[in-house]
N, CA and C atoms as an extended XYZ file, in Angstrom:
489
Properties=species:S:1:pos:R:3:atomname:S:1:resname:S:1:resid:I:1 pbc="F F F"
N       155.826       83.999      155.346 N   UNK     1
C       154.843       84.400      155.868 CA  UNK     1
C       154.671       85.684      155.276 C   UNK     1
N       155.484       86.656      155.457 N   UNK     2
C       155.514       88.106      155.251 CA  UNK     2
C       155.281       88.139      153.595 C   UNK     2
N       155.635       87.225      152.839 N   UNK     3
C       155.528       87.090      151.549 CA  UNK     3
C       153.975       86.893      150.956 C   UNK     3
N       153.369       86.049      151.823 N   UNK     4
C       151.990       85.771      151.444 CA  UNK     4
C       151.170       86.778      151.605 C   UNK     4
N       151.330       87.308      152.744 N   UNK     5
C       150.352       88.851      153.182 CA  UNK     5
C       150.833       89.649      152.299 C   UNK     5
N       151.818       89.999      151.739 N   UNK     6
C       152.194       90.962      151.028 CA  UNK     6
C       151.824       90.732      149.370 C   UNK     6
N       151.636       89.253      149.010 N   UNK     7
C       151.081       88.768      147.723 CA  UNK     7
C       149.595       88.699      147.986 C   UNK     7
N       148.869       88.765      149.067 N   UNK     8
C       147.334       89.002      149.364 CA  UNK     8
C       146.959       90.151      149.216 C   UNK     8
N       147.483       91.215      150.187 N   UNK     9
C       147.590       92.305      149.856 CA  UNK     9
C       147.810       93.126      148.442 C   UNK     9
N       148.508       92.809      147.884 N   UNK    10
C       148.917       93.179      146.850 CA  UNK    10
C       147.641       92.854      145.664 C   UNK    10
N       146.976       91.197      145.845 N   UNK    11
C       146.005       90.982      145.060 CA  UNK    11
C       144.403       91.575      145.125 C   UNK    11
N       144.518       91.812      146.588 N   UNK    12
C       143.284       92.751      146.876 CA  UNK    12
C       143.323       94.101      146.688 C   UNK    12
N       144.704       94.799      146.437 N   UNK    13
C       144.587       96.250      145.721 CA  UNK    13
C       144.517       95.975      144.317 C   UNK    13
N       144.839       95.187      143.779 N   UNK    14
C       144.589       95.218      142.128 CA  UNK    14
C       143.402       94.540      141.837 C   UNK    14
N       142.723       93.861      142.526 N   UNK    15
C       141.207       93.824      142.363 CA  UNK    15
C       140.479       94.956      142.353 C   UNK    15
N       140.878       96.052      143.705 N   UNK    16
C       139.713       96.968      144.362 CA  UNK    16
C       140.041       98.063      142.933 C   UNK    16
N       141.416       98.058      142.466 N   UNK    17
C       141.903       99.294      141.574 CA  UNK    17
C       141.156       98.678      140.040 C   UNK    17
N       140.902       97.567      139.504 N   UNK    18
C       140.487       97.256      138.601 CA  UNK    18
C       138.971       97.346      138.478 C   UNK    18
N       138.150       97.299      139.586 N   UNK    19
C       137.083       97.435      139.943 CA  UNK    19
C       136.875       99.072      139.849 C   UNK    19
N       137.661       99.851      140.486 N   UNK    20
C       137.229      101.443      140.522 CA  UNK    20
C       137.768      102.116      139.535 C   UNK    20
N       138.134      101.478      138.510 N   UNK    21
C       138.728      101.740      137.204 CA  UNK    21
C       137.994      101.595      135.931 C   UNK    21
N       136.946      100.926      136.286 N   UNK    22
C       135.836      100.583      135.330 CA  UNK    22
C       135.269      101.963      134.482 C   UNK    22
N       135.331      102.011      133.309 N   UNK    23
C       135.327      103.048      132.591 CA  UNK    23
C       133.813      103.337      132.370 C   UNK    23
N       133.240      104.481      133.441 N   UNK    24
C       131.584      105.070      132.716 CA  UNK    24
C       131.430      105.231      131.428 C   UNK    24
N       130.452      104.812      130.701 N   UNK    25
C       130.052      105.170      129.397 CA  UNK    25
C       129.095      106.619      129.388 C   UNK    25
N       129.783      107.516      128.468 N   UNK    26
C       129.364      108.852      128.853 CA  UNK    26
C       127.868      108.726      128.069 C   UNK    26
N       127.002      109.787      128.506 N   UNK    27
C       125.959      110.208      127.829 CA  UNK    27
C       125.658      110.287      126.067 C   UNK    27
N       126.956      111.041      125.929 N   UNK    28
C       127.133      111.306      124.445 CA  UNK    28
C       127.301      110.242      123.765 C   UNK    28
N       128.079      108.892      124.365 N   UNK    29
C       128.054      107.733      123.691 CA  UNK    29
C       126.838      107.252      123.684 C   UNK    29
N       126.242      107.111      124.752 N   UNK    30
C       124.871      106.250      124.768 CA  UNK    30
C       123.652      106.783      123.983 C   UNK    30
N       123.763      108.316      123.860 N   UNK    31
C       122.853      108.819      122.847 CA  UNK    31
C       123.030      108.792      121.199 C   UNK    31
N       124.248      108.563      121.357 N   UNK    32
C       124.748      108.015      119.884 CA  UNK    32
C       124.052      106.615      119.359 C   UNK    32
N       124.407      105.654      120.367 N   UNK    33
C       123.848      104.575      120.199 CA  UNK    33
C       122.406      104.248      120.231 C   UNK    33
N       121.819      105.133      121.278 N   UNK    34
C       120.390      104.828      121.337 CA  UNK    34
C       119.944      105.360      119.903 C   UNK    34
N       120.293      106.624      119.285 N   UNK    35
C       119.809      107.558      118.014 CA  UNK    35
C       119.952      106.385      116.895 C   UNK    35
N       121.041      105.774      117.112 N   UNK    36
C       121.180      104.758      115.811 CA  UNK    36
C       119.918      103.474      115.827 C   UNK    36
N       119.760      102.973      116.886 N   UNK    37
C       118.910      102.058      117.215 CA  UNK    37
C       117.492      102.698      116.981 C   UNK    37
N       117.004      104.182      117.185 N   UNK    38
C       115.716      104.678      117.070 CA  UNK    38
C       115.585      104.674      115.374 C   UNK    38
N       116.584      105.333      115.063 N   UNK    39
C       116.464      105.554      113.312 CA  UNK    39
C       115.322      104.451      112.462 C   UNK    39
N       115.213      103.382      113.016 N   UNK    40
C       114.460      102.360      112.391 CA  UNK    40
C       113.027      103.047      112.237 C   UNK    40
N       112.689      103.861      113.282 N   UNK    41
C       111.167      104.300      113.410 CA  UNK    41
C       111.384      105.919      113.382 C   UNK    41
N       111.232      106.278      112.032 N   UNK    42
C       111.099      108.037      111.685 CA  UNK    42
C       110.499      108.710      112.507 C   UNK    42
N       109.231      108.228      113.156 N   UNK    43
C       108.413      109.117      114.008 CA  UNK    43
C       108.646      108.996      115.758 C   UNK    43
N       109.908      108.458      115.905 N   UNK    44
C       110.277      108.178      117.117 CA  UNK    44
C       111.501      109.112      117.219 C   UNK    44
N       111.910      109.369      118.489 N   UNK    45
C       113.105      110.054      119.119 CA  UNK    45
C       113.660      109.757      120.261 C   UNK    45
N       114.770      109.830      120.538 N   UNK    46
C       115.104      109.189      122.139 CA  UNK    46
C       116.097      110.668      122.420 C   UNK    46
N       116.136      110.330      123.771 N   UNK    47
C       117.113      111.207      124.254 CA  UNK    47
C       117.724      110.629      125.610 C   UNK    47
N       119.111      110.834      125.939 N   UNK    48
C       119.680      109.997      127.094 CA  UNK    48
C       120.468      111.328      128.282 C   UNK    48
N       119.811      110.984      129.365 N   UNK    49
C       119.978      111.933      130.590 CA  UNK    49
C       120.360      110.969      131.501 C   UNK    49
N       121.687      111.105      132.215 N   UNK    50
C       122.439      110.417      133.237 CA  UNK    50
C       122.088      108.733      133.216 C   UNK    50
N       122.377      108.414      131.941 N   UNK    51
C       122.266      106.558      131.575 CA  UNK    51
C       120.777      106.198      131.481 C   UNK    51
N       119.871      107.319      131.218 N   UNK    52
C       117.970      106.637      131.314 CA  UNK    52
C       117.912      107.354      129.755 C   UNK    52
N       117.424      106.445      129.174 N   UNK    53
C       116.721      106.826      127.868 CA  UNK    53
C       115.477      107.328      127.801 C   UNK    53
N       114.986      108.320      127.173 N   UNK    54
C       113.677      108.907      127.237 CA  UNK    54
C       113.049      108.685      125.752 C   UNK    54
N       112.284      107.953      125.695 N   UNK    55
C       111.613      107.475      124.241 CA  UNK    55
C       110.273      108.261      124.337 C   UNK    55
N       110.427      108.986      123.112 N   UNK    56
C       109.137      109.689      122.521 CA  UNK    56
C       108.852      109.630      120.876 C   UNK    56
N       107.639      109.873      120.529 N   UNK    57
C       107.250      109.554      119.502 CA  UNK    57
C       105.902      108.551      118.850 C   UNK    57
N       105.718      108.410      118.012 N   UNK    58
C       104.644      107.540      117.787 CA  UNK    58
C       105.080      106.190      116.890 C   UNK    58
N       103.893      105.296      117.243 N   UNK    59
C       104.417      103.783      116.514 CA  UNK    59
C       103.131      103.467      116.373 C   UNK    59
N       103.501      102.342      115.062 N   UNK    60
C       102.178      102.194      114.544 CA  UNK    60
C       101.255      101.043      115.289 C   UNK    60
N       102.268      100.224      116.101 N   UNK    61
C       101.575       99.305      116.849 CA  UNK    61
C       102.280       99.113      118.102 C   UNK    61
N       102.078       98.205      119.131 N   UNK    62
C       102.342       97.795      120.354 CA  UNK    62
C       103.412       97.300      120.274 C   UNK    62
N       103.435       96.041      119.219 N   UNK    63
C       104.725       95.120      119.154 CA  UNK    63
C       105.935       96.173      118.779 C   UNK    63
N       106.081       97.006      117.729 N   UNK    64
C       106.940       97.822      117.291 CA  UNK    64
C       107.465       98.337      118.452 C   UNK    64
N       106.804       99.163      119.296 N   UNK    65
C       107.196       99.912      120.889 CA  UNK    65
C       107.701       99.165      121.397 C   UNK    65
N       107.289       97.679      121.711 N   UNK    66
C       107.844       97.075      122.609 CA  UNK    66
C       109.540       96.784      122.205 C   UNK    66
N       109.432       96.127      120.927 N   UNK    67
C       110.868       96.021      120.518 CA  UNK    67
C       111.793       97.032      120.523 C   UNK    67
N       111.200       98.287      120.215 N   UNK    68
C       112.114       99.448      120.293 CA  UNK    68
C       112.984       99.607      121.606 C   UNK    68
N       111.801       99.271      122.872 N   UNK    69
C       111.983       99.447      124.385 CA  UNK    69
C       113.185       98.654      124.688 C   UNK    69
N       112.870       97.183      124.058 N   UNK    70
C       113.909       96.109      124.228 CA  UNK    70
C       115.105       96.459      123.909 C   UNK    70
N       115.237       97.111      122.667 N   UNK    71
C       116.471       97.377      121.953 CA  UNK    71
C       117.405       98.406      122.695 C   UNK    71
N       116.395       99.487      123.111 N   UNK    72
C       117.324      100.372      123.764 CA  UNK    72
C       117.834       99.722      125.205 C   UNK    72
N       117.326       98.802      125.906 N   UNK    73
C       117.794       98.495      127.257 CA  UNK    73
C       118.880       97.366      127.110 C   UNK    73
N       118.978       96.618      125.979 N   UNK    74
C       120.142       95.919      125.511 CA  UNK    74
C       121.019       96.729      125.238 C   UNK    74
N       121.716       98.142      124.910 N   UNK    75
C       122.580       98.930      125.080 CA  UNK    75
C       123.498       98.918      126.373 C   UNK    75
N       124.518       98.857      126.339 N   UNK    76
C       125.662       98.588      127.674 CA  UNK    76
C       125.602       99.873      128.092 C   UNK    76
N       125.132      100.019      129.244 N   UNK    77
C       125.022      101.582      129.729 CA  UNK    77
C       124.072      101.929      130.149 C   UNK    77
N       122.783      101.809      129.404 N   UNK    78
C       121.704      102.307      129.558 CA  UNK    78
C       120.577      101.693      130.836 C   UNK    78
N       120.843      102.435      131.944 N   UNK    79
C       120.302      101.660      133.097 CA  UNK    79
C       118.517      101.520      133.083 C   UNK    79
N       117.903      102.263      132.092 N   UNK    80
C       116.026      102.193      132.424 CA  UNK    80
C       115.996      102.955      131.043 C   UNK    80
N       114.671      102.574      130.681 N   UNK    81
C       113.813      103.428      129.586 CA  UNK    81
C       112.652      103.815      130.051 C   UNK    81
N       112.712      105.335      129.840 N   UNK    82
C       111.283      105.870      130.417 CA  UNK    82
C       110.829      106.122      128.831 C   UNK    82
N       109.252      105.492      128.980 N   UNK    83
C       108.411      105.523      127.645 CA  UNK    83
C       107.617      106.432      127.847 C   UNK    83
N       107.672      107.499      127.103 N   UNK    84
C       106.776      108.785      126.504 CA  UNK    84
C       106.179      108.556      125.212 C   UNK    84
N       106.232      107.441      124.862 N   UNK    85
C       105.820      107.491      123.415 CA  UNK    85
C       104.130      107.002      123.239 C   UNK    85
N       103.638      106.991      122.079 N   UNK    86
C       102.423      106.634      122.085 CA  UNK    86
C       102.331      105.612      120.704 C   UNK    86
N       101.147      104.790      120.859 N   UNK    87
C       100.872      103.872      119.589 CA  UNK    87
C        99.570      104.580      118.790 C   UNK    87
N        99.736      105.025      117.838 N   UNK    88
C        98.766      105.433      116.982 CA  UNK    88
C        98.657      104.545      115.681 C   UNK    88
N        97.362      104.093      115.544 N   UNK    89
C        96.775      103.305      114.392 CA  UNK    89
C        96.856      103.966      113.215 C   UNK    89
N        97.395      103.561      112.246 N   UNK    90
C        97.141      104.714      110.911 CA  UNK    90
C        95.695      104.311      110.538 C   UNK    90
N        95.021      105.343      110.417 N   UNK    91
C        93.616      105.504      109.639 CA  UNK    91
C        93.537      104.669      108.674 C   UNK    91
N        92.296      103.886      108.622 N   UNK    92
C        92.372      102.935      107.293 CA  UNK    92
C        92.132      104.187      106.073 C   UNK    92
N        92.633      103.529      104.682 N   UNK    93
C        92.679      104.216      103.584 CA  UNK    93
C        91.262      104.610      102.820 C   UNK    93
N        91.018      105.805      102.440 N   UNK    94
C        89.546      106.167      102.355 CA  UNK    94
C        89.094      105.251      101.075 C   UNK    94
N        87.915      104.958      101.202 N   UNK    95
C        87.145      104.022       99.971 CA  UNK    95
C        87.236      104.276       98.922 C   UNK    95
N        87.509      103.610       97.800 N   UNK    96
C        87.685      103.578       96.539 CA  UNK    96
C        86.574      104.776       95.838 C   UNK    96
N        86.991      105.587       95.011 N   UNK    97
C        85.978      106.486       94.378 CA  UNK    97
C        85.558      105.770       93.001 C   UNK    97
N        84.113      105.373       92.761 N   UNK    98
C        83.634      104.972       91.812 CA  UNK    98
C        83.292      106.038       90.615 C   UNK    98
N        83.939      105.951       89.703 N   UNK    99
C        83.717      107.146       88.568 CA  UNK    99
C        82.375      106.480       87.573 C   UNK    99
N        81.360      107.157       87.516 N   UNK   100
C        80.603      106.698       86.598 CA  UNK   100
C        80.522      107.703       85.284 C   UNK   100
N        80.323      107.123       84.245 N   UNK   101
C        80.454      108.049       82.983 CA  UNK   101
C        78.789      108.688       83.020 C   UNK   101
N        78.823      109.791       82.222 N   UNK   102
C        77.516      110.484       82.364 CA  UNK   102
C        76.799      109.516       80.785 C   UNK   102
N        77.646      109.265       79.961 N   UNK   103
C        77.554      108.593       78.864 CA  UNK   103
C        77.060      106.889       78.565 C   UNK   103
N        75.818      106.644       78.432 N   UNK   104
C        75.593      105.153       78.903 CA  UNK   104
C        76.816      104.370       78.192 C   UNK   104
N        77.406      103.078       78.377 N   UNK   105
C        78.493      102.563       77.773 CA  UNK   105
C        77.794      101.876       76.372 C   UNK   105
N        76.704      101.658       76.275 N   UNK   106
C        76.098      101.146       75.243 CA  UNK   106
C        76.202      101.750       74.008 C   UNK   106
N        75.708      103.016       74.430 N   UNK   107
C        75.668      104.250       73.149 CA  UNK   107
C        77.126      104.234       73.016 C   UNK   107
N        78.291      104.410       73.930 N   UNK   108
C        79.497      104.827       73.308 CA  UNK   108
C        79.891      103.303       72.504 C   UNK   108
N        79.262      102.385       72.927 N   UNK   109
C        79.737      101.162       71.979 CA  UNK   109
C        79.239      101.056       70.436 C   UNK   109
N        78.152      101.698       70.429 N   UNK   110
C        77.299      102.054       69.060 CA  UNK   110
C        78.278      103.190       68.292 C   UNK   110
N        78.465      104.062       69.109 N   UNK   111
C        79.328      105.348       68.351 CA  UNK   111
C        80.967      104.559       67.902 C   UNK   111
N        81.195      103.564       68.730 N   UNK   112
C        82.522      103.031       68.305 CA  UNK   112
C        82.506      102.170       66.977 C   UNK   112
N        81.341      101.549       67.080 N   UNK   113
C        81.220      100.479       66.052 CA  UNK   113
C        80.333      101.262       64.535 C   UNK   113
N        80.311      102.367       64.876 N   UNK   114
C        79.930      103.335       63.478 CA  UNK   114
C        80.974      103.787       62.711 C   UNK   114
N        82.191      104.158       63.772 N   UNK   115
C        83.455      104.671       63.111 CA  UNK   115
C        84.514      103.682       62.986 C   UNK   115
N        84.197      102.290       63.162 N   UNK   116
C        85.393      101.405       63.451 CA  UNK   116
C        86.340      101.016       61.708 C   UNK   116
N        85.577      101.721       60.883 N   UNK   117
C        86.054      101.980       59.545 CA  UNK   117
C        87.207      102.903       59.299 C   UNK   117
N        87.332      103.617       60.423 N   UNK   118
C        88.149      104.843       60.476 CA  UNK   118
C        89.035      104.865       61.722 C   UNK   118
N        90.286      104.152       61.507 N   UNK   119
C        91.255      104.018       62.514 CA  UNK   119
C        91.848      105.273       63.238 C   UNK   119
N        91.832      106.140       62.486 N   UNK   120
C        92.261      107.504       63.195 CA  UNK   120
C        91.267      108.400       64.247 C   UNK   120
N        90.289      107.739       64.135 N   UNK   121
C        89.121      108.616       64.861 CA  UNK   121
C        88.901      107.841       66.273 C   UNK   121
N        89.050      108.331       67.457 N   UNK   122
C        88.868      108.160       68.727 CA  UNK   122
C        87.530      108.164       69.512 C   UNK   122
N        87.192      107.563       70.025 N   UNK   123
C        85.517      107.935       70.625 CA  UNK   123
C        85.933      107.727       72.332 C   UNK   123
N        85.632      109.057       72.969 N   UNK   124
C        86.342      108.890       74.197 CA  UNK   124
C        84.962      110.033       74.958 C   UNK   124
N        84.934      109.780       76.331 N   UNK   125
C        84.206      110.563       77.406 CA  UNK   125
C        85.083      111.643       77.751 C   UNK   125
N        84.818      112.888       77.211 N   UNK   126
C        85.567      113.877       78.108 CA  UNK   126
C        84.724      114.646       78.485 C   UNK   126
N        84.855      115.052       79.764 N   UNK   127
C        84.361      115.935       81.085 CA  UNK   127
C        82.434      115.507       80.777 C   UNK   127
N        82.263      114.157       80.854 N   UNK   128
C        81.108      113.666       80.662 CA  UNK   128
C        80.424      113.871       79.289 C   UNK   128
N        81.167      114.134       78.302 N   UNK   129
C        80.253      114.103       76.855 CA  UNK   129
C        81.114      113.216       76.028 C   UNK   129
N        80.436      112.608       75.240 N   UNK   130
C        80.975      111.599       74.118 CA  UNK   130
C        81.532      112.816       73.135 C   UNK   130
N        82.923      112.428       72.817 N   UNK   131
C        83.764      113.041       72.114 CA  UNK   131
C        84.308      112.697       70.931 C   UNK   131
N        84.307      112.847       69.571 N   UNK   132
C        85.136      112.193       68.784 CA  UNK   132
C        86.182      112.986       68.378 C   UNK   132
N        87.520      112.506       68.396 N   UNK   133
C        88.605      113.056       68.022 CA  UNK   133
C        89.260      112.462       66.715 C   UNK   133
N        90.602      113.142       65.932 N   UNK   134
C        91.187      112.171       65.091 CA  UNK   134
C        91.392      113.347       63.918 C   UNK   134
N        92.191      112.783       63.066 N   UNK   135
C        92.406      113.527       61.558 CA  UNK   135
C        91.654      112.725       60.726 C   UNK   135
N        90.932      113.430       59.732 N   UNK   136
C        89.881      112.610       58.945 CA  UNK   136
C        90.133      113.686       57.696 C   UNK   136
N        89.701      113.213       56.301 N   UNK   137
C        89.450      114.165       55.325 CA  UNK   137
C        87.967      114.330       55.119 C   UNK   137
N        87.749      115.678       54.642 N   UNK   138
C        86.306      116.096       54.595 CA  UNK   138
C        85.397      115.042       54.182 C   UNK   138
N        85.697      114.055       53.292 N   UNK   139
C        84.509      113.016       52.733 CA  UNK   139
C        84.539      112.015       53.802 C   UNK   139
N        85.467      111.837       54.889 N   UNK   140
C        85.327      110.513       55.860 CA  UNK   140
C        84.574      111.814       57.060 C   UNK   140
N        84.760      112.665       57.135 N   UNK   141
C        83.941      113.746       58.298 CA  UNK   141
C        82.387      113.455       57.920 C   UNK   141
N        82.159      113.892       56.761 N   UNK   142
C        80.794      113.838       56.055 CA  UNK   142
C        80.247      112.171       56.701 C   UNK   142
N        80.925      111.342       56.331 N   UNK   143
C        80.550      109.731       56.783 CA  UNK   143
C        80.266      109.850       58.095 C   UNK   143
N        81.234      109.964       58.883 N   UNK   144
C        81.290      109.850       60.316 CA  UNK   144
C        80.100      110.646       60.810 C   UNK   144
N        79.805      111.658       60.443 N   UNK   145
C        78.762      112.684       60.995 CA  UNK   145
C        77.175      112.087       60.716 C   UNK   145
N        77.277      111.298       59.385 N   UNK   146
C        76.097      110.819       58.966 CA  UNK   146
C        75.817      109.658       59.958 C   UNK   146
N        76.725      108.843       60.110 N   UNK   147
C        76.553      107.792       60.704 CA  UNK   147
C        76.277      107.755       62.163 C   UNK   147
N        76.887      108.617       62.683 N   UNK   148
C        76.660      108.964       64.151 CA  UNK   148
C        75.540      109.622       64.268 C   UNK   148
N        75.065      110.559       63.430 N   UNK   149
C        73.739      111.095       63.499 CA  UNK   149
C        72.536      110.258       63.376 C   UNK   149
N        72.613      108.945       62.514 N   UNK   150
C        71.839      108.179       62.307 CA  UNK   150
C        71.271      107.246       63.650 C   UNK   150
N        72.369      107.370       64.528 N   UNK   151
C        72.166      106.675       65.890 CA  UNK   151
C        71.350      107.271       66.882 C   UNK   151
N        71.118      108.488       66.473 N   UNK   152
C        70.211      109.730       67.295 CA  UNK   152
C        70.732      109.381       68.985 C   UNK   152
N        71.788      109.794       69.075 N   UNK   153
C        72.325      109.305       70.423 CA  UNK   153
C        72.300      110.943       71.185 C   UNK   153
N        71.896      111.964       70.518 N   UNK   154
C        71.935      113.380       71.069 CA  UNK   154
C        73.149      114.162       70.653 C   UNK   154
N        73.385      114.680       72.008 N   UNK   155
C        74.419      115.806       71.440 CA  UNK   155
C        75.611      115.091       71.863 C   UNK   155
N        76.916      115.252       71.015 N   UNK   156
C        78.426      114.820       71.139 CA  UNK   156
C        78.931      115.733       70.861 C   UNK   156
N        80.465      115.720       71.390 N   UNK   157
C        81.213      116.719       70.556 CA  UNK   157
C        82.195      116.354       69.547 C   UNK   157
N        82.130      116.842       68.479 N   UNK   158
C        82.574      116.662       67.016 CA  UNK   158
C        83.889      117.386       67.153 C   UNK   158
N        85.169      116.638       67.480 N   UNK   159
C        86.289      117.548       67.290 CA  UNK   159
C        87.202      116.821       66.257 C   UNK   159
N        86.705      116.627       65.267 N   UNK   160
C        87.826      115.851       64.189 CA  UNK   160
C        88.344      117.176       63.608 C   UNK   160
N        89.473      116.811       63.184 N   UNK   161
C        90.254      117.600       62.761 CA  UNK   161
C        89.991      117.462       60.939 C   UNK   161
N        89.902      118.142       60.163 N   UNK   162
C        89.571      117.863       58.889 CA  UNK   162
C        90.889      118.434       57.738 C   UNK   162
N        91.631      117.379       57.293 N   UNK   163
C        92.598      117.974       56.424 CA  UNK   163
C        92.088      118.050       55.012 C   UNK   163
């Protein structure tokens, strides 16, 4: 009977010893784990004090914020999560800027047709003005000028380089 009591006492002592020797996770270890979890959102941060994670920063939506809190609570040793973060919806992108040319596309097309026989000549709209650019001979330059002037389009920039 003494042996059974001694064995029971030893079993109780071992079980108490095992429970009291349970290692507590340090805040530094918890901080490392929590920071690893939070890095998926660059605008959020976390600080762990006495086993409690303090979450701050901004999230794009409530769903991602809730998911982050759940991940932090899942870390072994985190007692609670104090949520100090915000949900800020990103502003909508600015509307597309419509660019309109000061030169009528029909006029630009007429000029392009007039110089189609000269592949080195480009017809562009630069700073709101119709501009001719390219390398041509003096005879070609004369023909191009006569053709474009005959269209009576008004003012244009003749930036042709005569060789």
